C-alpha positions, -999 to +999 in steps of 0.1 A: -592-277+334-555-267+335-534-265+366-506-240+365-479-239+392-462-207+397-431-203+418-431-178+446-405-151+453-389-172+480-385-202+457-371-181+429-346-165+454-334-199+465-331-212+430-311-181+419-288-183+449-281-220+442-274-212+405-251-183+415-231-205+438-229-233+414-214-211+386-194-188+409-185-202+443-177-176+469-139-178+465-143-171+427-166-143+434-141-127+458-113-132+433-134-115+405-141-085+428-105-083+440-093-084+404-117-056+395-105-035+424-069-040+411-079-028+376-087-061+359-125-061+354-127-091+330-137-117+356-162-094+372-178-086+339-181-123+331-196-130+366-221-101+361-231-115+327-236-150+342-257-135+370-278-115+345-285-147+325-296-164+357-320-135+365-334-137+330-339-175+332-355-172+367-376-140+368-397-131+398-434-138+392-444-101+394-416-091+369-430-109+339 
């Protein structure tokens, strides 16, 4: 018999949020958004790529 533990949506949401904040604290997120609004999208693009990697690493159970 094999036991498989699957993470629920709430647990995945918490893990994603922690990962987002670890890589991009709120001040850095705001800076990236402000820079993008001022015509410098590089930081925002990097942030979005990091967030996409986190989403790929931590998919929701029903999205697999």
